[in-house]
Structures are given as C-alpha cells and as structure tokens.
C-alpha positions as CSV (number, residue, x, y, z in Angstrom):
1,M,24.3,14.8,-107.2
2,A,23.0,18.1,-105.8
3,Q,25.3,19.7,-103.4
4,R,24.3,19.9,-99.9
5,Y,24.8,23.0,-97.7
6,H,24.8,23.3,-93.8
7,V,22.6,26.1,-92.7
8,F,25.3,27.4,-90.2
9,S,28.2,27.2,-92.8
10,L,26.8,28.4,-96.3
11,P,29.5,29.5,-98.9
12,P,30.1,33.3,-98.7
13,E,29.7,33.6,-102.5
14,L,26.2,32.3,-102.1
15,L,25.2,34.4,-99.3
16,E,26.2,37.5,-101.2
17,T,23.7,36.7,-104.2
18,L,20.7,35.6,-101.9
19,T,17.6,37.7,-102.0
20,P,14.4,36.9,-100.2
21,R,12.1,34.9,-102.4
22,N,8.6,36.4,-103.0
23,L,5.5,34.5,-104.2
24,I,5.9,35.9,-107.7
25,S,9.4,36.3,-109.0
26,R,9.6,39.7,-110.4
27,P,12.6,42.2,-111.1
28,P,13.7,44.3,-108.0
29,P,12.3,47.8,-107.8
30,P,14.1,50.6,-109.5
31,E,15.3,52.0,-106.1
32,A,17.2,48.7,-105.4
33,S,19.8,49.4,-108.0
34,T,20.6,52.7,-106.5
35,L,20.8,51.5,-103.2
36,V,23.6,49.2,-104.1
37,Q,25.4,52.0,-105.9
38,T,25.1,54.5,-103.1
39,T,26.0,51.9,-100.3
40,P,29.6,52.2,-99.6
41,P,31.7,49.0,-100.1
42,V,31.7,46.8,-96.9
43,S,34.7,44.7,-95.9
44,D,34.4,41.0,-95.9
45,N,34.7,40.7,-92.0
46,A,32.3,43.6,-91.2
47,R,28.5,43.3,-90.8
48,A,25.9,45.3,-92.7
49,C,22.1,46.0,-92.9
50,N,20.5,45.2,-96.2
51,I,17.9,47.7,-95.7
52,C,19.4,50.7,-94.0
53,L,21.9,52.8,-96.0
54,G,25.5,52.4,-94.9
55,A,24.9,50.7,-91.6
56,T,27.7,48.5,-90.6
57,F,28.4,46.8,-87.4
58,A,31.5,45.3,-85.7
59,D,29.8,42.4,-83.8
60,V,26.4,40.7,-83.4
61,T,25.3,42.8,-80.4
62,E,25.8,46.1,-82.2
63,Q,23.8,44.7,-85.3
64,R,20.9,43.3,-83.0
65,T,20.8,46.9,-81.3
66,H,20.6,48.5,-84.8
67,F,17.6,46.1,-85.4
68,R,15.6,47.4,-82.5
69,S,16.4,51.1,-83.4
70,D,13.6,53.4,-84.7
71,W,15.6,54.1,-87.9
72,H,15.6,50.4,-88.9
73,R,12.1,49.9,-88.1
74,Y,11.0,53.0,-90.2
75,N,13.0,51.8,-93.1
76,V,11.5,48.3,-92.8
77,K,7.9,49.7,-92.8
78,I,8.6,52.0,-95.7
79,R,10.1,49.1,-97.8
80,L,6.9,47.1,-97.1
81,R,4.8,50.0,-98.3
82,G,6.8,50.3,-101.5
83,G,8.9,53.3,-100.5
84,S,12.7,53.7,-100.4
85,P,14.5,53.7,-97.1
86,V,16.3,56.9,-95.9
87,T,19.8,57.5,-94.3
88,E,20.3,58.2,-90.5
89,P,20.5,61.9,-90.9
90,A,17.5,62.1,-93.0
91,F,15.6,60.2,-90.4
92,A,16.8,62.5,-87.7
93,Q,15.4,65.4,-89.7
94,L,12.1,63.8,-90.2
95,V,11.8,63.1,-86.3
96,D,12.9,66.7,-85.6
97,G,10.1,67.9,-87.9
98,L,7.4,66.2,-85.9
99,E,5.7,68.4,-83.4
100,D,5.8,65.5,-80.9
101,S,9.2,64.4,-81.3
102,I,11.0,61.8,-79.2
103,S,13.2,64.4,-77.5
104,G,10.4,66.9,-76.9
105,S,7.9,64.3,-75.3
106,A,7.5,64.9,-71.7
107,S,6.5,61.2,-71.1
108,S,8.9,59.1,-69.1
109,D,8.2,56.0,-71.3
110,E,10.7,56.4,-74.2
111,S,9.7,53.3,-75.9
112,S,6.0,54.6,-76.3
113,D,7.4,57.9,-77.6
114,D,9.6,56.2,-80.1
115,S,6.8,54.0,-81.3
116,D,4.4,57.0,-81.7
117,A,7.0,58.9,-83.7
118,V,7.6,56.0,-85.9
119,K,3.8,55.6,-86.5
120,A,3.4,59.3,-87.1
121,L,6.2,59.3,-89.8
122,V,4.9,56.2,-91.5
123,S,1.1,57.5,-91.6
124,K,2.6,60.6,-93.5
125,I,4.1,58.5,-96.2
126,K,1.7,57.6,-98.9
127,R,2.1,54.2,-100.7
128,T,4.1,54.8,-104.0
129,S,4.0,51.4,-105.4
130,R,1.3,50.1,-107.7
131,S,-2.0,48.8,-106.4
132,P,-1.9,45.1,-105.7
133,S,-3.6,42.9,-108.2
134,P,-6.3,40.7,-107.0
135,S,-4.0,37.6,-107.1
136,E,-1.6,39.3,-104.8
137,E,-4.2,40.4,-102.4
138,R,-5.2,36.8,-101.6
139,K,-4.0,35.4,-98.3
140,T,-1.4,32.8,-99.1
141,P,-0.7,30.2,-96.4
142,L,2.5,30.6,-94.5
143,T,4.8,27.6,-95.0
144,A,7.2,26.1,-92.5
145,V,10.3,26.8,-94.9
146,S,11.6,30.2,-96.0
147,W,13.0,30.4,-99.5
148,F,15.9,32.5,-100.8
149,H,16.8,33.0,-104.6
150,S,20.3,33.1,-106.0
151,P,20.5,34.0,-109.7
152,P,20.5,32.7,-112.1
153,S,18.9,29.3,-111.0
154,T,19.4,28.5,-107.4
155,Q,17.1,28.3,-104.5
156,I,17.6,27.4,-100.8
157,G,15.0,26.8,-98.2
158,V,15.5,27.2,-94.5
159,Y,13.0,26.3,-91.8
160,R,11.5,29.4,-90.1
161,M,11.8,27.9,-86.7
162,L,15.7,28.5,-86.8
163,F,15.0,32.3,-86.5
164,P,13.9,34.2,-83.5
165,I,10.2,34.1,-83.1
166,D,9.8,38.0,-83.2
167,T,11.8,38.2,-86.5
168,P,9.6,39.5,-89.5
169,P,10.0,37.6,-92.8
170,P,11.8,40.6,-94.3
171,L,14.6,40.1,-92.0
172,Y,15.1,36.6,-92.5
173,L,17.9,37.2,-94.9
174,A,19.8,39.3,-92.3
175,E,19.3,36.6,-89.7
176,L,20.5,33.9,-92.0
177,K,23.7,36.0,-92.4
178,S,24.2,36.5,-88.7
179,I,24.0,32.9,-87.8
180,Q,27.0,32.1,-90.1
181,E,29.3,33.8,-87.5
182,R,30.9,31.1,-85.3
183,V,30.2,31.6,-81.6
184,K,32.7,30.9,-78.9
185,G,32.0,27.4,-77.5
186,G,29.8,26.4,-80.5
187,R,26.1,26.3,-81.1
188,K,24.3,23.8,-79.1
189,W,20.7,22.4,-79.3
190,A,18.6,20.3,-77.0
191,M,16.3,17.7,-78.7
192,F,13.6,15.7,-76.8
193,M,10.8,13.4,-78.1
194,V,8.3,11.3,-76.0
195,A,5.3,9.4,-77.3
196,G,3.7,6.0,-76.4
197,G,6.2,5.5,-73.4
198,H,9.1,5.8,-75.7
199,F,11.7,8.8,-74.8
200,A,14.6,9.9,-76.7
201,G,16.8,13.0,-75.9
202,A,20.0,14.5,-77.0
203,I,22.4,17.5,-76.8
204,V,23.9,18.2,-80.1
205,E,26.5,20.6,-81.4
206,V,25.3,22.1,-84.6
207,S,28.2,24.6,-85.3
208,R,31.8,24.2,-84.5
209,P,33.1,26.6,-81.9
210,A,35.3,29.6,-83.2
211,E,38.5,28.3,-81.8
212,N,38.1,25.1,-83.8
213,Q,38.3,26.6,-87.2
214,D,40.6,25.2,-89.7
215,S,44.0,27.1,-89.4
216,T,46.1,27.7,-92.3
217,V,49.1,25.3,-92.6
218,S,52.4,27.0,-92.4
219,A,54.7,26.8,-95.3
220,K,57.4,25.1,-93.1
221,S,55.3,22.4,-91.7
222,K,55.4,19.2,-93.8
223,K,52.3,17.6,-92.0
224,K,49.2,17.2,-94.0
225,P,46.4,19.6,-93.0
226,P,44.0,18.0,-90.5
227,K,40.7,16.5,-91.7
228,P,37.9,19.1,-91.1
229,K,35.5,18.0,-88.3
230,P,31.8,17.7,-89.1
231,E,29.5,20.5,-88.3
232,T,27.2,18.5,-86.3
233,S,27.8,16.0,-83.5
234,I,25.9,14.5,-80.6
235,L,27.4,15.3,-77.3
236,K,24.9,13.5,-75.1
237,H,22.1,11.1,-75.9
238,K,19.8,9.0,-73.8
239,T,16.8,6.7,-74.8
240,F,14.4,4.5,-72.6
241,H,11.0,3.0,-72.7
242,R,8.1,2.5,-70.2
243,Y,4.8,0.5,-70.5
244,T,2.2,3.3,-70.6
245,T,-0.2,2.5,-73.5
246,R,-2.4,-0.6,-74.0
247,R,-1.3,-2.6,-77.0
248,K,-3.3,-1.7,-80.2
249,Q,-5.4,0.8,-78.2
250,G,-3.4,3.9,-78.0
251,G,-3.7,6.8,-75.7
252,S,-2.1,7.0,-72.2
253,Q,-3.6,5.5,-69.0
254,S,-3.9,8.9,-67.5
255,V,-6.0,10.3,-70.3
256,N,-8.4,7.2,-70.4
257,D,-8.7,7.6,-66.5
258,N,-9.7,11.2,-67.0
259,S,-12.2,10.6,-69.6
260,K,-13.9,7.2,-68.4
261,G,-12.8,6.9,-64.8
262,A,-10.0,5.1,-63.2
263,A,-9.9,1.5,-64.4
264,I,-9.3,-1.3,-61.9
265,S,-7.1,-3.9,-63.4
266,A,-3.5,-5.2,-63.1
267,G,-2.6,-3.7,-66.5
268,A,-4.0,-0.3,-65.7
269,M,-2.0,-0.2,-62.5
270,L,1.2,-1.3,-64.5
271,R,0.6,1.5,-67.0
272,R,0.2,4.1,-64.2
273,Y,3.2,3.0,-62.5
274,G,5.0,3.1,-66.0
275,E,3.8,6.7,-66.6
276,Q,5.1,7.9,-63.1
277,A,8.5,6.2,-63.7
278,L,8.8,7.6,-67.1
279,R,8.0,11.2,-65.7
280,D,10.6,10.7,-63.0
281,D,13.2,9.3,-65.3
282,I,12.8,12.4,-67.8
283,R,13.0,14.9,-65.0
284,N,16.0,13.4,-63.4
285,L,17.7,13.5,-66.9
286,L,16.8,17.1,-67.4
287,F,18.4,17.9,-64.0
288,D,21.5,16.0,-64.8
289,W,21.7,18.0,-68.2
290,A,20.7,21.3,-66.6
291,D,24.0,23.1,-67.3
292,D,24.1,21.8,-71.0
293,I,20.4,22.8,-71.4
294,Q,21.2,26.5,-70.2
295,D,23.9,26.7,-72.8
296,C,21.5,25.5,-75.7
297,E,20.4,28.0,-78.4
298,R,17.3,26.1,-79.2
299,I,15.2,23.5,-77.3
300,W,13.3,21.2,-79.7
301,L,10.4,19.4,-78.1
302,R,8.0,16.9,-79.4
303,A,5.3,15.9,-77.0
304,S,1.5,15.8,-76.7
305,V,-0.3,18.2,-74.5
306,S,-0.4,15.9,-71.5
307,N,3.2,14.9,-71.8
308,R,4.5,18.6,-72.2
309,R,3.8,18.7,-68.4
310,I,6.7,16.5,-67.9
311,F,9.0,19.1,-69.2
312,L,7.4,22.2,-68.0
313,D,5.4,23.5,-65.1
314,Y,6.6,21.8,-62.1
315,E,8.7,22.8,-58.9
316,N,12.3,23.6,-59.8
317,C,11.8,22.9,-63.5
318,V,14.7,23.2,-65.8
319,I,12.8,24.5,-68.9
320,N,10.4,27.3,-68.3
321,K,7.1,27.4,-69.9
322,G,7.6,30.7,-71.7
323,D,11.2,30.1,-72.7
324,D,12.1,31.8,-76.2
325,R,14.2,28.9,-77.2
326,L,11.4,26.3,-77.1
327,R,10.4,25.1,-80.7
328,T,8.4,22.3,-82.0
329,F,9.5,20.2,-85.0
330,P,8.1,21.6,-88.1
331,F,7.6,18.4,-90.0
332,P,6.2,14.9,-89.0
333,T,8.2,12.8,-86.8
334,R,8.3,9.0,-86.1
335,R,8.7,6.9,-82.8
336,P,11.1,8.5,-80.5
337,T,14.5,6.8,-81.0
338,Q,18.1,7.9,-81.3
339,S,18.0,7.3,-85.1
340,E,15.0,9.6,-85.5
341,L,16.8,12.3,-83.6
342,V,19.7,12.3,-86.0
343,R,17.2,12.2,-88.9
344,C,15.6,15.4,-87.5
345,L,18.8,17.0,-86.8
346,L,19.9,16.7,-90.5
347,E,16.4,17.7,-91.7
348,L,16.8,21.0,-89.6
349,T,20.4,21.8,-90.4
350,Q,20.7,20.8,-94.0
351,V,19.5,23.6,-96.5
352,K,16.9,22.6,-99.1
353,T,18.0,23.3,-102.5
354,S,16.5,23.6,-105.9
355,H,17.5,24.8,-109.4
356,L,14.7,26.4,-111.2
357,T,14.9,29.2,-113.7
358,E,12.9,32.6,-113.5
359,E,10.5,31.4,-116.0
360,A,9.8,28.1,-114.3
361,L,9.4,29.9,-110.8
362,L,7.0,32.2,-112.4
363,A,5.0,29.3,-113.8
364,Q,5.1,27.7,-110.5
365,D,3.8,30.6,-108.6
366,E,1.0,31.4,-111.1
367,A,-0.2,27.7,-110.9
368,F,-0.1,28.0,-107.0
369,L,-2.1,31.2,-106.9
370,A,-4.7,29.8,-109.4
371,S,-5.2,26.9,-107.1
372,L,-6.0,29.1,-104.1
373,P,-9.7,30.1,-103.6
374,K,-10.6,33.5,-105.0
375,P,-11.4,36.3,-102.7
376,K,-15.1,37.2,-102.4
377,T,-15.9,40.6,-103.8
378,T,-18.2,42.5,-101.7
379,P,-20.0,45.3,-103.4
380,F,-19.3,48.7,-101.9
381,T,-22.5,50.0,-100.2
382,A,-22.7,53.5,-98.6
383,P,-22.9,53.3,-95.0
384,T,-26.3,54.1,-93.6
385,A,-27.2,55.1,-90.3
386,A,-28.3,52.2,-88.2
387,P,-31.9,52.4,-86.9
388,E,-32.1,53.5,-83.4
389,K,-33.7,50.9,-81.2
390,A,-36.8,52.2,-79.3
391,K,-36.2,52.6,-75.8
392,P,-38.9,51.1,-73.4
393,Q,-40.9,53.7,-72.1
394,R,-40.6,54.0,-68.2
395,L,-44.0,53.7,-66.6
396,T,-45.1,55.9,-63.7
397,K,-46.4,54.7,-60.3
398,E,-50.0,55.0,-61.5
399,E,-49.3,53.0,-64.6
400,E,-47.7,50.3,-62.8
401,A,-50.3,50.0,-60.3
402,Y,-53.0,49.9,-63.0
403,R,-51.1,47.1,-64.9
404,E,-50.8,45.2,-61.5
405,K,-54.6,45.5,-61.0
406,W,-55.4,44.0,-64.6
407,S,-52.8,41.1,-63.9
408,R,-54.5,40.1,-60.6
409,L,-57.9,40.3,-62.2
410,L,-57.0,38.0,-65.1
411,D,-55.2,35.7,-62.8
412,M,-58.2,35.2,-60.4
413,I,-60.6,34.7,-63.4
414,S,-58.3,32.1,-65.0
415,K,-58.0,30.2,-61.8
416,G,-61.6,30.3,-60.9
417,R,-61.3,32.2,-57.6
418,S,-64.8,33.6,-57.3
419,E,-64.9,34.8,-53.9
420,P,-61.7,36.8,-54.1
421,L,-62.8,38.3,-57.4
422,R,-66.1,39.4,-55.9
423,S,-64.3,41.5,-53.1
424,F,-61.6,42.7,-55.5
425,W,-64.2,44.0,-58.1
426,E,-66.1,45.8,-55.5
427,R,-63.0,47.7,-54.6
428,E,-61.3,48.2,-58.0
429,G,-64.1,47.5,-60.7
430,A,-64.9,51.2,-61.4
431,S,-61.2,52.1,-61.8
432,L,-60.7,49.3,-64.4
433,G,-63.5,50.7,-66.6
434,G,-66.4,48.2,-66.0
435,V,-67.0,44.6,-66.4
436,D,-67.1,44.9,-70.3
437,A,-63.8,46.9,-70.6
438,P,-61.7,45.5,-73.3
439,I,-58.5,43.6,-72.1
440,P,-55.3,45.8,-72.8
441,E,-53.0,44.7,-75.6
442,W,-49.9,44.6,-73.2
443,T,-51.4,41.7,-71.4
444,G,-50.8,39.6,-74.4
445,D,-54.4,38.1,-74.1
446,R,-56.3,38.1,-77.3
447,R,-59.8,37.7,-75.9
448,A,-62.1,40.7,-75.8
449,S,-63.8,40.6,-72.5
450,L,-63.6,39.0,-69.0
451,L,-66.7,36.9,-69.7
452,Q,-64.8,35.2,-72.7
453,V,-61.8,34.4,-70.3
454,A,-64.0,32.9,-67.8
455,V,-66.1,30.8,-70.2
456,Q,-63.0,29.6,-71.9
457,S,-61.4,28.5,-68.7
458,G,-64.5,26.6,-67.8
459,H,-65.2,27.9,-64.4
460,E,-69.0,27.9,-63.5
461,D,-69.0,30.0,-60.5
462,V,-67.0,32.9,-62.1
463,T,-69.2,32.7,-65.3
464,R,-72.5,32.8,-63.0
465,L,-70.9,35.8,-61.1
466,L,-70.1,37.9,-64.2
467,L,-73.5,37.2,-65.9
468,Y,-75.9,37.4,-63.0
469,D,-74.3,39.8,-60.6
470,L,-72.2,42.0,-62.8
471,H,-74.3,41.8,-65.8
472,A,-71.4,41.1,-68.3
473,D,-72.3,41.6,-72.2
474,P,-72.5,38.1,-73.7
475,T,-72.7,39.7,-77.3
476,I,-69.3,41.0,-77.5
477,I,-67.7,39.2,-80.6
478,V,-64.6,37.1,-80.2
479,P,-61.6,38.2,-82.1
480,S,-60.4,35.9,-84.8
481,S,-57.1,35.5,-83.3
482,G,-58.5,34.9,-79.8
483,V,-59.3,31.3,-80.1
484,H,-56.5,28.8,-80.2
485,Q,-56.4,25.6,-82.0
486,E,-56.8,23.7,-79.0
487,D,-60.0,25.5,-77.9
488,K,-61.5,24.7,-81.4
489,A,-60.6,21.0,-80.9
490,A,-62.2,20.8,-77.6
491,N,-65.4,22.5,-78.9
492,E,-65.6,20.0,-81.8
493,S,-64.9,17.0,-79.5
494,D,-67.9,17.9,-77.5
495,A,-70.1,18.0,-80.4
496,S,-72.8,16.0,-78.7
497,D,-73.6,18.7,-76.3
498,A,-72.2,21.8,-77.9
499,P,-74.3,23.9,-80.2
500,P,-73.6,23.8,-84.0
501,L,-70.8,26.2,-85.0
502,Q,-70.7,28.3,-88.1
503,G,-68.1,28.2,-90.7
504,A,-64.5,29.4,-90.2
505,G,-64.4,33.0,-89.9
506,S,-68.0,33.5,-88.7
507,R,-69.2,35.6,-86.0
508,R,-68.5,33.9,-82.6
509,T,-69.5,35.1,-79.0
510,A,-68.6,34.0,-75.4
511,Y,-71.3,31.1,-75.5
512,D,-69.3,29.6,-78.5
513,L,-66.1,29.3,-76.3
514,A,-67.8,27.2,-73.5
515,R,-66.3,23.7,-73.4
516,T,-68.6,22.1,-70.9
517,R,-72.4,21.6,-70.8
518,A,-72.7,23.2,-67.3
519,V,-71.2,26.5,-68.4
520,R,-73.6,26.5,-71.5
521,D,-76.5,25.9,-69.2
522,I,-75.6,28.9,-67.2
523,F,-76.1,31.0,-70.3
524,R,-79.5,29.4,-71.0
525,Q,-80.7,29.8,-67.5
526,C,-79.9,33.5,-67.4
527,A,-81.5,33.9,-70.8
528,G,-84.7,32.2,-69.4
529,D,-84.6,34.3,-66.1
530,H,-83.6,37.7,-67.6
531,P,-84.8,37.7,-71.4
532,D,-84.8,41.6,-71.6
533,W,-81.2,42.0,-70.6
534,W,-79.4,41.1,-73.9
535,D,-80.4,39.8,-77.3
536,W,-79.8,36.1,-76.1
537,F,-81.0,34.2,-79.3
538,G,-79.6,36.6,-81.8
539,A,-76.4,38.5,-81.0
540,A,-75.4,36.3,-78.0
541,R,-76.0,32.9,-80.0
542,V,-77.8,31.1,-77.2
543,P,-79.9,28.5,-78.8
544,S,-82.7,28.2,-76.2
545,T,-83.6,28.9,-72.6
546,F,-83.1,26.3,-69.9
547,N,-86.4,24.5,-68.5
548,K,-85.8,22.5,-65.6
549,E,-88.6,20.1,-66.2
550,K,-87.6,19.6,-69.7
551,E,-84.0,19.0,-68.7
552,D,-85.1,16.4,-66.0
553,A,-87.4,14.7,-68.4
554,R,-84.6,14.3,-70.9
555,D,-82.2,13.1,-68.3
556,E,-84.8,10.5,-67.2
557,K,-85.4,9.3,-70.7
558,K,-81.6,8.7,-71.0
559,K,-81.5,6.9,-67.7
560,Q,-84.4,4.6,-68.9
561,R,-82.7,4.1,-72.3
562,K,-79.4,3.1,-70.5
563,K,-81.4,0.8,-68.0
564,G,-83.3,-1.0,-71.0
565,L,-80.0,-1.6,-72.8
566,K,-78.5,-3.0,-69.6
567,E,-81.6,-5.5,-69.2
568,K,-81.4,-6.5,-72.7
569,M,-77.6,-7.5,-72.3
570,R,-78.5,-9.4,-69.2
571,E,-81.2,-11.5,-71.0
572,R,-78.9,-12.1,-73.8
573,E,-76.3,-13.6,-71.7
574,A,-78.7,-15.6,-69.8
575,R,-80.1,-17.1,-73.1
576,E,-76.4,-18.0,-74.1
577,R,-75.6,-19.6,-70.9
578,E,-79.0,-21.8,-71.1
579,R,-78.2,-22.6,-74.6
580,E,-74.6,-23.8,-73.7
581,G,-75.9,-26.0,-70.7
582,K,-78.3,-27.8,-72.9
583,Q,-75.7,-28.5,-75.3
584,F,-73.5,-29.8,-72.5
585,D,-76.4,-32.2,-71.2
586,M,-76.9,-33.7,-74.7
587,D,-73.2,-34.5,-75.1
588,N,-73.0,-36.1,-71.7
589,E,-76.0,-38.3,-72.7
590,Q,-74.3,-39.4,-75.8
591,V,-71.2,-40.2,-74.1
592,G,-73.2,-42.2,-71.6
593,T,-75.1,-44.3,-74.1
594,K,-72.0,-45.2,-76.0
595,S,-70.3,-46.4,-72.8
596,E,-73.1,-48.7,-72.0
597,S,-73.2,-50.2,-75.4
598,R,-69.4,-50.7,-75.2
599,S,-69.7,-52.5,-71.8
600,Q,-72.3,-54.9,-73.2
601,D,-70.1,-56.0,-75.9
602,P,-67.9,-58.8,-74.8
603,T,-65.2,-58.3,-77.5
604,A,-64.7,-54.7,-76.5
605,P,-61.7,-53.8,-74.6
606,R,-61.9,-53.4,-70.8
607,K,-60.5,-50.6,-68.8
608,L,-59.6,-50.5,-65.2
609,G,-61.5,-48.3,-63.0
610,G,-65.0,-48.8,-64.7
611,S,-66.6,-46.8,-67.5
612,S,-67.3,-43.7,-65.5
613,G,-63.8,-42.2,-66.2
614,A,-64.5,-41.6,-69.9
615,A,-67.6,-39.5,-69.1
616,D,-65.8,-37.5,-66.3
617,S,-62.8,-36.9,-68.6
618,V,-64.7,-34.8,-71.1
619,L,-66.3,-32.6,-68.4
620,G,-65.6,-28.9,-68.8
621,L,-64.4,-29.2,-72.5
622,T,-65.8,-27.3,-75.4
623,V,-67.9,-29.1,-78.1
624,E,-65.0,-29.1,-80.5
625,L,-62.5,-30.7,-78.1
626,R,-65.2,-33.3,-77.0
627,A,-65.7,-34.4,-80.6
628,K,-61.8,-34.6,-81.1
629,V,-61.5,-36.8,-77.8
630,E,-64.4,-39.0,-79.0
631,R,-62.6,-39.6,-82.4
632,E,-59.4,-40.7,-80.7
633,R,-61.3,-43.1,-78.5
634,R,-63.0,-44.7,-81.4
635,A,-59.8,-45.0,-83.3
636,R,-58.2,-46.7,-80.4
637,A,-61.3,-49.1,-80.0
638,A,-61.0,-50.0,-83.7
639,E,-57.3,-50.8,-83.6
640,A,-58.1,-53.0,-80.4
641,R,-60.7,-55.0,-82.5
642,L,-58.4,-55.6,-85.3
643,K,-55.7,-56.9,-83.0
644,T,-58.3,-59.4,-81.3
645,L,-59.4,-60.7,-84.8
646,T,-56.0,-61.2,-86.3
647,G,-55.1,-63.2,-83.1
648,A,-58.2,-65.4,-83.3
649,R,-57.3,-66.2,-86.8
650,Q,-53.9,-67.3,-86.0
C-alpha cells in the first residue's frame, strides 16, 4: 500500500530532495551543481532560499520579506531566462552601475524605482540557454496540481490553491517548505458548501499547533509515550436544508423568477420562503463563527453565482468579496453534507504520490506533448507600410452651395413638383449648366439627364415642362448602368402600349424609359408640334407623331369593341335562361301527367293532402335531382303494389 503524506507534515528527508517537476524531465543545468557546492551549509532549523545564494532566514516573516526584495525577484527572472543567480554584493554592484539607480532616483515612489531598476538589469542580460524546441513552445494547460520530483522515482502532487495566489510557479517549492513550520494556535480552514437548498459548513484544523508537538519522553518516566494526535480535526460543523428547488426541475426559484417572471403558486411561495430562510440561517451562522473565520488561513467556498451573494456583499458581512483567503474547490464536489466536507478536506490535505522512473516520466511527457495541437507556423513577411487612407476633401462654401442646388433640383423632379421647379429653374438654371447638363457623379444617380429622371419617375407635367418650355434634348443616350431591373420589368409589363425595345445593350433614350402611355404621348405630341427641334424618329427613337383624330378614332373603336362584347355576353346569358325555363316546364308537365295517371289507378297508393304535393316538391331542383326524386317515387310505388298483390293472394 502506497504511503500517504500530509501536506503540512512532509518528512524532512523527502523535502530536501524535492525539485519542481517540469513538463519534460531533463537533467538540471550545469550551474545547479555549482550552486549546491558554493552554498554554505544550512542548519536544520534555519530557513533558506533555493534560488538566491547564501540567503538564510530566522523566521517566516524574514523569508517573506526576502521574497519581495529586488535581489530575489532579479534572480527569479534570471533563472527563468536560463541564466545563473548572483549574490547580494554582486546585485548591489549591478544596481550601482545603472544610471538611474534606486538610490539616485529623485522620485518619491521607491517601488516604481525598484521595479524600473530590476527591469533595466534583466533587459541587459541575454538569454544564455538554448532556443526552445517547437514542442516546448506550445502552450500547455495549467493543471490544478503542482508536481514535485524526488529521485530516483517518487513524485508528489499538491494543489496550487494551497499556495498564495500571487506566488509564481518557481516558488511553489519554497512555499511548500514554509508551510511545514508549525504555527502557534495551529492552521485553520473554513469550508462552506451550498447547493439545491443544502448547506454544509465546518471550521477545521489542518495542522497541529506548535505547543502540541510530541515531546520527548524523559528517561526517568516509565509512562508510555502519548499517542500522536491526527493532523486534521473538525472543530465546528453545521448542516441544514431548506426547500428551494422544484423536484426534478433544478434551479432556484429566484433564478426562475428573474428569467420568466414571478410565478404565482403555493409551491413558488414556499420556495421563496425557503431561499430567504436559508440565507438568514447561513448569515447567522457566519456571524456566530466570525471569530473563528478571522483566524482561518483559507476559506473554501462552493456556491453558484447567485448563492455567493449569501456569503459576500451584504451589510456587516463577515467575509469580504476581495479576501485573499477565498478559494474554490479545485475538483468536482457532490451534495453538500458533512461527509462530503470530510472527503474534500482529505483530498486537499493528502499529497498525491506516484512512483515513476525518469524514463517513464519522459515517455509520459512526450506522449502528452504529442497529443497537444501543433502551433501554427506563420511565414515571416517583411512589414509593409499600411496604405494611407484618402482623407475626405473639405468642400468650400461655393461647392457646398452648388451641391445643395443639384440635390434640390433632383428632389423636385423625382417628386413631380412642376411649379416650384419652374421658379427654381428661372433663378438657378444658368448656374447649373443648362437643362442638358450631365448629372454629377457624386449624386449617385446613374441617369444622364434631367429629362430621363422625369420620364422614369412618370411625371407628365415635369416631362412637358422640360420638353416644351426648356427644350430638353431627348436624344441623349441612357447609360447602360442607369436602368434598373425594376424599370426593365415595368417596360416589359406594359408591352401593349410601349414601343418594341431593341436587344440588351442597344442604344436607349429617354422615350424608352417611359412607363406610361401618357408620358409617351407627350413625346409624340412634341414631335408633331415641333418636328424641326430634334431628330425625333431617329436619334430620339419616337415611333410616330401624335394625331388627335386618329387617337380618338382608335379609342372609339376600342369602346365599340368592348360594347359589342358586352351585348354578346348578355344575349348568351338570355338564351341560356330561356333554355333552362323551357326544360323546367317540360319536366313539370311530365310530372303532372304521371300524377293524373296514378290518381286514375284504383290500386295505386293514396297520399293525404292530394297529388299537388308531388309536383310542388320538385320545384326549384335541377334536372338530375328531379330524375333522382322520380326514381325513388317509382321504387316506392312498386313496393306498395307488391305488398298489395301478396296480401290479396293470401
């Protein structure tokens, strides 16, 4: 059975041989052996620094002060860079050689001066170790357990959460050695868990106090030595439960209320009361244990985000939110119970052990590195100057006024405001370059002239104003990108009135952009009234002139054609109604004849109410329904006759 070690009482012979475990086990650097030889011997009761040469301390306070000194920080950074540490006199000489040394700085902030001096010294030291291999450059995940190696084949693991938060990994071994010292009053932890309405809390002692160490038995005493006390013991504990979550649903009632709104039910009210009672019980317990919690070295807390508010951030809280002692359990936990707290306590205080040789460790590390994703190699490219973004040109007042005029002009044409357009053109037409001036590119309009804008918008008054009064040129070609797909579809949908268009990519003018017949008639009227103004039937693509008499005659023919079609429809409907009436009369006559013949037959069955009901019952029915009713009547009459014959024979 593997031997178990307590993290606060490791054997001294094991501590002396421990070294931090790297990802790949490799022999220590050459300077490590020289450091061991040059370091003066240290007594068993004294404390020493594993990095700085000849640094020994009388107590923990002096050791921690050394860890914060510039000499120790400089040696740590040098070791991380692959260099060798220096002695304290050598470090003093390096600091004196700086131009801005610690003593020569005029700043009142000494910490900033010290930090600048250390940075300046480290920046002067070039990295002397070999360049790291691609496998070592990979970012390995930081595990919850820090491992140490003791030759030849012993490894121990300790949770990182046991060490101070600001302790770097190279100093974990020094911290592990420092916590072996017994403290007056013992080391205490506070452990709290809350989940699903269950709460468990305890104040535990993880290390015996210094005065309770096993004293040596005198030679004269005949009593047996006392049995050593266990390292861990539970001083106080408390567990309770409240109804706060729905069965088989999970989640607290407060979280459900915040996400879906406050539920109105008896169960919801009970759960809200349970949450409030649970919060009050926990806070009352913390208040009762306040003195013990203040003496604790670590406070372990397992709670969700909403449940953490029970312990922190309230008035007169016992545990502050930024307390350095706060820790979370670095492993999965189960339902909060006293037995679960004991299990977590043993998991934290018992050291993990393994016994692997150097070869097995090397193979394990190589297999782990092989499983990691390989870093992406980015080809080196020479830095190129980024292209400078073109700064927008600042317009002058004249240019801003000019653009404002064009914007107003296009807006009036697009909206069909002919009267404001007439007065505006009388004032500003000459400054804009005339009615045939091309539309500027900065407007974003891809049409070539104002006439094309008016025609495509479908405004008759504006089109007439531009053609007749302002003499706009209808022969200007439409740009290929100036006609949108919807305009093409509109022209194609009005194919009955629109002139035939040429193939895609052919020459088009303003007349081809007209969507309605009224706009096209304006072009034809102007072509007939002023044929000498433009090449209407060639370059302007107007098919013909507008003749009022011909147009009226064509409209009259259309009206007469529609009127004739309506009269034909009326005659056809009248003939159909007359045919249905005659068929109805014939059916009634047939029904009446059959009724009379049935009344003359003495053997035929008689019906109360006379024979007129049979004829009236089929009125309003179609021919098919009448035939069906008649067949049913005949069938019933045949059945009646058969019954009469069978009765007479009997």
